[in-house]
C-alpha positions as a Python dict, from the first residue, in 0.01 Angstrom:
ca = {
    (1, 'M'): (0, 0, 0),
    (2, 'A'): (22, 378, 18),
    (3, 'A'): (150, 387, -341),
    (4, 'E'): (-150, 184, -461),
    (5, 'V'): (-394, 418, -286),
    (6, 'E'): (-225, 722, -436),
    (7, 'E'): (-236, 567, -783),
    (8, 'R'): (-610, 496, -751),
    (9, 'W'): (-678, 859, -649),
    (10, 'L'): (-473, 989, -941),
    (11, 'R'): (-672, 773, -1181),
    (12, 'R'): (-1001, 898, -1036),
    (13, 'W'): (-895, 1260, -1071),
    (14, 'A'): (-786, 1198, -1431),
    (15, 'V'): (-1128, 1053, -1513),
    (16, 'V'): (-1303, 1348, -1347),
    (17, 'A'): (-1092, 1595, -1547),
    (18, 'V'): (-1169, 1422, -1877),
    (19, 'L'): (-1542, 1411, -1798),
    (20, 'A'): (-1542, 1781, -1703),
    (21, 'L'): (-1376, 1874, -2030),
    (22, 'A'): (-1628, 1664, -2224),
    (23, 'V'): (-1927, 1821, -2049),
    (24, 'L'): (-1800, 2176, -2105),
    (25, 'A'): (-1726, 2100, -2470),
    (26, 'C'): (-2080, 1966, -2521),
    (27, 'E'): (-2234, 2273, -2358),
    (28, 'R'): (-2025, 2500, -2577),
    (29, 'T'): (-2115, 2311, -2895),
    (30, 'A'): (-2483, 2337, -2811),
    (31, 'R'): (-2461, 2716, -2778),
    (32, 'P'): (-2538, 2890, -3110),
    (33, 'G'): (-2249, 3064, -3281),
    (34, 'G'): (-1992, 2898, -3058),
    (35, 'A'): (-1718, 2858, -3317),
    (36, 'G'): (-1713, 3208, -3460),
    (37, 'A'): (-1510, 3519, -3391),
    (38, 'G'): (-1778, 3769, -3486),
    (39, 'E'): (-1925, 4058, -3293),
    (40, 'D'): (-2080, 3830, -3028),
    (41, 'A'): (-1784, 3596, -2982),
    (42, 'R'): (-1682, 3540, -2620),
    (43, 'I'): (-1311, 3602, -2571),
    (44, 'V'): (-1062, 3472, -2318),
    (45, 'S'): (-746, 3679, -2339),
    (46, 'L'): (-414, 3538, -2218),
    (47, 'G'): (-126, 3783, -2185),
    (48, 'G'): (-120, 4145, -2074),
    (49, 'A'): (-18, 4279, -2415),
    (50, 'V'): (-294, 4077, -2583),
    (51, 'T'): (-559, 4200, -2340),
    (52, 'E'): (-457, 4564, -2383),
    (53, 'A'): (-485, 4521, -2761),
    (54, 'V'): (-830, 4360, -2733),
    (55, 'F'): (-960, 4648, -2523),
    (56, 'A'): (-792, 4908, -2745),
    (57, 'L'): (-974, 4756, -3040),
    (58, 'G'): (-1306, 4810, -2867),
    (59, 'A'): (-1379, 4445, -2787),
    (60, 'G'): (-1343, 4467, -2411),
    (61, 'D'): (-1712, 4401, -2354),
    (62, 'R'): (-1668, 4057, -2511),
    (63, 'V'): (-1381, 3952, -2282),
    (64, 'V'): (-1517, 3696, -2035),
    (65, 'A'): (-1189, 3609, -1861),
    (66, 'V'): (-820, 3699, -1857),
    (67, 'D'): (-497, 3567, -1711),
    (68, 'A'): (-316, 3701, -1404),
    (69, 'T'): (-84, 3927, -1607),
    (70, 'S'): (-377, 4117, -1762),
    (71, 'V'): (-410, 4411, -1523),
    (72, 'H'): (-454, 4695, -1774),
    (73, 'P'): (-687, 4860, -1841),
    (74, 'A'): (-877, 4862, -1513),
    (75, 'E'): (-1177, 4693, -1678),
    (76, 'A'): (-957, 4394, -1765),
    (77, 'D'): (-835, 4361, -1409),
    (78, 'A'): (-1197, 4326, -1300),
    (79, 'R'): (-1256, 4023, -1526),
    (80, 'P'): (-1240, 3665, -1390),
    (81, 'D'): (-883, 3537, -1360),
    (82, 'V'): (-800, 3197, -1512),
    (83, 'G'): (-450, 3178, -1364),
    (84, 'Y'): (-90, 3253, -1447),
    (85, 'L'): (2, 3290, -1815),
    (86, 'R'): (235, 2988, -1826),
    (87, 'A'): (21, 2768, -1602),
    (88, 'I'): (-326, 2791, -1753),
    (89, 'S'): (-586, 2529, -1668),
    (90, 'A'): (-802, 2416, -1961),
    (91, 'E'): (-1092, 2347, -1725),
    (92, 'G'): (-1072, 2696, -1581),
    (93, 'V'): (-1083, 2851, -1928),
    (94, 'L'): (-1366, 2628, -2051),
    (95, 'A'): (-1573, 2722, -1748),
    (96, 'H'): (-1625, 3063, -1912),
    (97, 'S'): (-1756, 2914, -2239),
    (98, 'P'): (-1523, 3105, -2474),
    (99, 'D'): (-1560, 3109, -2850),
    (100, 'V'): (-1199, 3210, -2900),
    (101, 'V'): (-890, 3212, -2682),
    (102, 'V'): (-632, 3469, -2788),
    (103, 'A'): (-301, 3378, -2626),
    (104, 'L'): (43, 3531, -2620),
    (105, 'A'): (312, 3294, -2752),
    (106, 'E'): (439, 3250, -2396),
    (107, 'A'): (106, 3105, -2275),
    (108, 'G'): (92, 2745, -2169),
    (109, 'P'): (141, 2473, -2090),
    (110, 'P'): (106, 2345, -2448),
    (111, 'A'): (-104, 2052, -2325),
    (112, 'A'): (-367, 2294, -2189),
    (113, 'L'): (-393, 2474, -2523),
    (114, 'E'): (-430, 2139, -2699),
    (115, 'Q'): (-708, 2045, -2457),
    (116, 'L'): (-890, 2366, -2547),
    (117, 'R'): (-858, 2289, -2918),
    (118, 'A'): (-978, 1934, -2859),
    (119, 'A'): (-1282, 2077, -2681),
    (120, 'G'): (-1369, 2276, -2994),
    (121, 'V'): (-1240, 2616, -2883),
    (122, 'R'): (-1058, 2826, -3140),
    (123, 'V'): (-713, 2905, -2998),
    (124, 'V'): (-511, 3180, -3165),
    (125, 'V'): (-149, 3225, -3055),
    (126, 'V'): (-7, 3569, -3131),
    (127, 'P'): (361, 3672, -3134),
    (128, 'A'): (539, 3800, -2827),
    (129, 'G'): (838, 4035, -2855),
    (130, 'H'): (886, 4389, -2731),
    (131, 'D'): (1021, 4580, -3031),
    (132, 'P'): (792, 4806, -3237),
    (133, 'A'): (765, 4560, -3525),
    (134, 'A'): (659, 4278, -3290),
    (135, 'A'): (405, 4503, -3120),
    (136, 'A'): (250, 4597, -3455),
    (137, 'A'): (239, 4234, -3568),
    (138, 'R'): (73, 4136, -3241),
    (139, 'I'): (-197, 4400, -3275),
    (140, 'V'): (-273, 4289, -3631),
    (141, 'A'): (-292, 3924, -3518),
    (142, 'V'): (-525, 4012, -3231),
    (143, 'G'): (-749, 4210, -3466),
    (144, 'D'): (-770, 3915, -3703),
    (145, 'A'): (-843, 3676, -3416),
    (146, 'I'): (-1137, 3875, -3275),
    (147, 'G'): (-1295, 3963, -3608),
    (148, 'A'): (-1165, 4320, -3631),
    (149, 'P'): (-895, 4302, -3901),
    (150, 'D'): (-936, 4657, -4031),
    (151, 'E'): (-932, 4804, -3682),
    (152, 'G'): (-625, 4597, -3597),
    (153, 'R'): (-428, 4724, -3895),
    (154, 'A'): (-532, 5083, -3830),
    (155, 'L'): (-428, 5061, -3464),
    (156, 'A'): (-97, 4895, -3556),
    (157, 'A'): (-25, 5178, -3801),
    (158, 'R'): (-102, 5442, -3536),
    (159, 'V'): (119, 5270, -3277),
    (160, 'T'): (403, 5241, -3528),
    (161, 'A'): (372, 5608, -3627),
    (162, 'D'): (362, 5722, -3263),
    (163, 'T'): (667, 5509, -3181),
    (164, 'E'): (865, 5643, -3475),
    (165, 'A'): (771, 6000, -3380),
    (166, 'A'): (882, 5944, -3020),
    (167, 'V'): (1215, 5794, -3131),
    (168, 'A'): (1275, 6084, -3371),
    (169, 'A'): (1198, 6337, -3097),
    (170, 'A'): (1436, 6164, -2856),
    (171, 'R'): (1716, 6161, -3116),
    (172, 'S'): (1659, 6528, -3195),
    (173, 'A'): (1677, 6620, -2827),
    (174, 'A'): (1999, 6421, -2786),
    (175, 'S'): (2149, 6595, -3089),
    (176, 'R'): (2062, 6938, -2948),
    (177, 'R'): (2222, 6853, -2614),
    (178, 'A'): (2539, 6734, -2786),
    (179, 'S'): (2568, 7055, -2988),
    (180, 'R'): (2562, 7289, -2687),
    (181, 'C'): (2930, 7379, -2698),
    (182, 'C'): (3079, 7660, -2498),
    (183, 'T'): (3358, 7803, -2719),
    (184, 'A'): (3652, 7964, -2538),
    (185, 'A'): (3935, 8180, -2681),
    (186, 'A'): (4066, 7911, -2917),
    (187, 'P'): (3917, 7602, -3084),
    (188, 'A'): (4134, 7390, -2863),
    (189, 'R'): (3937, 7523, -2566),
    (190, 'S'): (3593, 7433, -2705),
    (191, 'W'): (3381, 7220, -2472),
    (192, 'C'): (3053, 7034, -2499),
    (193, 'R'): (2815, 7023, -2207),
    (194, 'G'): (2741, 6657, -2141),
    (195, 'P'): (2500, 6495, -1900),
    (196, 'G'): (2549, 6610, -1542),
    (197, 'P'): (2814, 6858, -1422),
    (198, 'R'): (3098, 6729, -1644),
    (199, 'R'): (3203, 6885, -1976),
    (200, 'T'): (3368, 6706, -2270),
    (201, 'R'): (3604, 6872, -2518),
    (202, 'C'): (3439, 6865, -2864),
    (203, 'S'): (3714, 7018, -3086),
    (204, 'G'): (4082, 7091, -3087),
    (205, 'S'): (4298, 6850, -2888),
    (206, 'P'): (4182, 6490, -2831),
    (207, 'A'): (3855, 6468, -2640),
    (208, 'R'): (3872, 6429, -2266),
    (209, 'S'): (3650, 6502, -1971),
    (210, 'T'): (3709, 6767, -1713),
    (211, 'P'): (3530, 6843, -1389),
}
Protein backbone atom coordinates (compact mmCIF):
# COMPACT_ATOMS: atom_id res chain seq x y z
CA MET A 1 0.00 0.00 0.00
CA ALA A 2 2.75 2.42 0.97
CA ALA A 3 4.59 1.61 -2.26
CA GLU A 4 1.50 2.43 -4.33
CA VAL A 5 1.06 5.78 -2.57
CA GLU A 6 4.71 6.65 -3.13
CA GLU A 7 4.46 5.73 -6.81
CA ARG A 8 1.39 7.97 -7.26
CA TRP A 9 3.22 10.92 -5.66
CA LEU A 10 6.25 10.37 -7.88
CA ARG A 11 4.04 10.39 -10.96
CA ARG A 12 2.36 13.62 -9.86
CA TRP A 13 5.70 15.33 -9.29
CA ALA A 14 6.92 14.16 -12.71
CA VAL A 15 3.85 15.68 -14.36
CA VAL A 16 4.33 18.95 -12.46
CA ALA A 17 7.98 19.13 -13.54
CA VAL A 18 7.11 18.57 -17.21
CA LEU A 19 4.36 21.20 -17.08
CA ALA A 20 6.70 23.71 -15.42
CA LEU A 21 9.31 23.19 -18.12
CA ALA A 22 6.67 23.63 -20.83
CA VAL A 23 5.33 26.86 -19.32
CA LEU A 24 8.81 28.36 -18.94
CA ALA A 25 9.72 27.37 -22.48
CA CYS A 26 6.56 29.03 -23.84
CA GLU A 27 7.27 32.23 -21.90
CA ARG A 28 10.82 32.30 -23.22
CA THR A 29 9.72 31.72 -26.81
CA ALA A 30 7.25 34.57 -26.56
CA ARG A 31 9.97 36.99 -25.44
CA PRO A 32 11.54 38.80 -28.42
CA GLY A 33 15.13 37.90 -29.25
CA GLY A 34 15.09 34.86 -27.00
CA ALA A 35 17.30 32.63 -29.12
CA GLY A 36 20.16 35.01 -29.79
CA ALA A 37 23.52 35.64 -28.16
CA GLY A 38 23.73 39.32 -29.02
CA GLU A 39 24.28 42.34 -26.82
CA ASP A 40 20.97 41.87 -24.98
CA ALA A 41 21.16 38.11 -24.51
CA ARG A 42 20.50 36.91 -20.97
CA ILE A 43 23.28 34.62 -19.75
CA VAL A 44 23.35 31.87 -17.16
CA SER A 45 26.96 30.99 -16.41
CA LEU A 46 27.85 27.57 -14.98
CA GLY A 47 31.40 27.14 -13.68
CA GLY A 48 33.69 29.56 -11.88
CA ALA A 49 36.19 29.79 -14.73
CA VAL A 50 33.38 30.45 -17.22
CA THR A 51 31.86 33.18 -15.06
CA GLU A 52 35.20 34.93 -14.58
CA ALA A 53 35.70 34.91 -18.36
CA VAL A 54 32.21 36.32 -18.99
CA PHE A 55 32.81 39.20 -16.60
CA ALA A 56 36.34 39.79 -17.93
CA LEU A 57 34.83 40.13 -21.40
CA GLY A 58 32.55 42.89 -20.17
CA ALA A 59 29.30 40.92 -20.25
CA GLY A 60 28.72 40.74 -16.51
CA ASP A 61 25.66 42.97 -16.71
CA ARG A 62 23.95 40.33 -18.85
CA VAL A 63 24.51 37.48 -16.37
CA VAL A 64 21.17 36.68 -14.73
CA ALA A 65 22.28 33.66 -12.68
CA VAL A 66 25.34 31.58 -11.84
CA ASP A 67 26.18 28.29 -10.16
CA ALA A 68 27.53 27.84 -6.63
CA THR A 69 31.18 27.73 -7.75
CA SER A 70 30.98 31.19 -9.35
CA VAL A 71 32.20 33.40 -6.51
CA HIS A 72 34.55 35.70 -8.43
CA PRO A 73 34.33 38.54 -9.13
CA ALA A 74 32.24 39.89 -6.28
CA GLU A 75 29.49 40.95 -8.71
CA ALA A 76 29.08 37.32 -9.79
CA ASP A 77 28.73 36.13 -6.21
CA ALA A 78 25.80 38.53 -5.84
CA ARG A 79 23.87 36.92 -8.72
CA PRO A 80 21.11 34.34 -8.10
CA ASP A 81 22.50 30.86 -7.48
CA VAL A 82 21.06 27.94 -9.50
CA GLY A 83 22.87 25.24 -7.52
CA TYR A 84 26.00 23.14 -7.58
CA LEU A 85 27.82 22.78 -10.90
CA ARG A 86 27.28 19.02 -11.22
CA ALA A 87 23.73 19.03 -9.86
CA ILE A 88 21.99 21.75 -11.85
CA SER A 89 18.20 21.85 -11.99
CA ALA A 90 16.74 22.69 -15.40
CA GLU A 91 13.72 24.30 -13.75
CA GLY A 92 15.93 26.52 -11.62
CA VAL A 93 17.84 27.72 -14.68
CA LEU A 94 14.72 28.28 -16.78
CA ALA A 95 13.21 30.38 -14.02
CA HIS A 96 15.69 33.11 -14.99
CA SER A 97 14.63 33.10 -18.67
CA PRO A 98 18.12 32.76 -20.16
CA ASP A 99 18.89 33.12 -23.85
CA VAL A 100 22.12 31.18 -23.53
CA VAL A 101 23.62 28.90 -20.90
CA VAL A 102 27.41 28.79 -20.98
CA ALA A 103 28.54 25.73 -19.06
CA LEU A 104 31.88 24.26 -18.11
CA ALA A 105 32.35 20.70 -19.42
CA GLU A 106 31.96 19.42 -15.86
CA ALA A 107 28.41 20.83 -15.54
CA GLY A 108 25.52 18.46 -15.27
CA PRO A 109 23.73 16.23 -14.96
CA PRO A 110 23.53 15.67 -18.74
CA ALA A 111 19.76 15.18 -18.48
CA ALA A 112 19.36 18.73 -17.13
CA LEU A 113 21.32 20.20 -20.03
CA GLU A 114 19.19 18.22 -22.46
CA GLN A 115 16.05 19.56 -20.79
CA LEU A 116 17.33 23.09 -21.31
CA ARG A 117 17.97 22.40 -24.98
CA ALA A 118 14.53 20.83 -25.33
CA ALA A 119 13.06 24.00 -23.83
CA GLY A 120 14.69 26.05 -26.59
CA VAL A 121 17.64 27.41 -24.63
CA ARG A 122 20.99 27.57 -26.38
CA VAL A 123 23.46 25.57 -24.28
CA VAL A 124 27.17 26.00 -25.00
CA VAL A 125 29.59 23.65 -23.25
CA VAL A 126 33.15 24.97 -23.05
CA PRO A 127 36.32 22.99 -22.27
CA ALA A 128 37.60 22.52 -18.74
CA GLY A 129 41.30 21.94 -18.04
CA HIS A 130 43.78 23.99 -16.05
CA ASP A 131 46.80 24.37 -18.34
CA PRO A 132 47.41 27.62 -20.26
CA ALA A 133 46.25 26.18 -23.58
CA ALA A 134 42.96 24.99 -22.06
CA ALA A 135 42.41 28.35 -20.38
CA ALA A 136 42.91 30.18 -23.68
CA ALA A 137 40.59 27.80 -25.53
CA ARG A 138 37.94 28.28 -22.84
CA ILE A 139 38.10 32.06 -23.08
CA VAL A 140 37.74 31.91 -26.87
CA ALA A 141 34.76 29.54 -26.55
CA VAL A 142 33.08 31.80 -23.99
CA GLY A 143 33.60 34.82 -26.23
CA ASP A 144 32.01 33.00 -29.15
CA ALA A 145 29.10 31.86 -26.98
CA ILE A 146 28.18 35.33 -25.71
CA GLY A 147 28.61 37.14 -29.00
CA ALA A 148 32.05 38.64 -28.29
CA PRO A 149 34.41 36.59 -30.48
CA ASP A 150 36.96 39.34 -31.09
CA GLU A 151 37.12 40.26 -27.42
CA GLY A 152 37.48 36.59 -26.51
CA ARG A 153 40.45 36.07 -28.80
CA ALA A 154 42.11 39.27 -27.63
CA LEU A 155 41.69 38.30 -23.96
CA ALA A 156 42.97 34.77 -24.64
CA ALA A 157 46.06 36.22 -26.31
CA ARG A 158 46.71 38.54 -23.35
CA VAL A 159 46.30 35.71 -20.83
CA THR A 160 48.63 33.47 -22.84
CA ALA A 161 51.26 36.23 -23.11
CA ASP A 162 51.05 37.02 -19.38
CA THR A 163 51.36 33.32 -18.51
CA GLU A 164 54.38 32.85 -20.75
CA ALA A 165 56.02 35.96 -19.27
CA ALA A 166 55.42 34.70 -15.73
CA VAL A 167 56.87 31.27 -16.55
CA ALA A 168 59.92 32.85 -18.17
CA ALA A 169 60.47 35.09 -15.15
CA ALA A 170 60.21 32.14 -12.78
CA ARG A 171 62.72 30.11 -14.82
CA SER A 172 65.12 33.05 -14.95
CA ALA A 173 64.93 33.49 -11.18
CA ALA A 174 65.56 29.77 -10.64
CA SER A 175 68.57 29.92 -12.97
CA ARG A 176 70.03 32.88 -11.07
CA ARG A 177 69.63 31.08 -7.75
CA ALA A 178 71.34 27.97 -9.12
CA SER A 179 74.31 29.99 -10.37
CA ARG A 180 75.13 31.58 -7.01
CA CYS A 181 78.23 29.51 -6.32
CA CYS A 182 80.67 30.31 -3.58
CA THR A 183 84.10 29.29 -4.96
CA ALA A 184 86.71 28.22 -2.40
CA ALA A 185 90.47 27.65 -2.87
CA ALA A 186 90.07 24.90 -5.48
CA PRO A 187 87.35 23.90 -7.96
CA ALA A 188 86.73 20.83 -5.89
CA ARG A 189 85.58 23.13 -3.08
CA SER A 190 83.03 25.04 -5.17
CA TRP A 191 79.52 25.10 -3.71
CA CYS A 192 76.11 26.23 -4.89
CA ARG A 193 73.69 27.84 -2.50
CA GLY A 194 70.46 25.87 -2.71
CA PRO A 195 67.10 26.47 -1.11
CA GLY A 196 67.30 26.84 2.65
CA PRO A 197 70.48 26.59 4.75
CA ARG A 198 72.04 23.67 2.83
CA ARG A 199 74.70 24.02 0.11
CA THR A 200 75.31 21.65 -2.82
CA ARG A 201 78.68 21.10 -4.48
CA CYS A 202 78.44 22.32 -8.12
CA SER A 203 81.91 21.39 -9.49
CA GLY A 204 84.86 19.20 -8.74
CA SER A 205 84.08 15.95 -6.94
CA PRO A 206 80.64 14.32 -7.31
CA ALA A 207 77.82 16.52 -6.05
CA ARG A 208 76.69 16.07 -2.50
CA SER A 209 74.96 18.14 0.12
CA THR A 210 76.54 19.48 3.25
CA PRO A 211 75.04 21.25 6.24
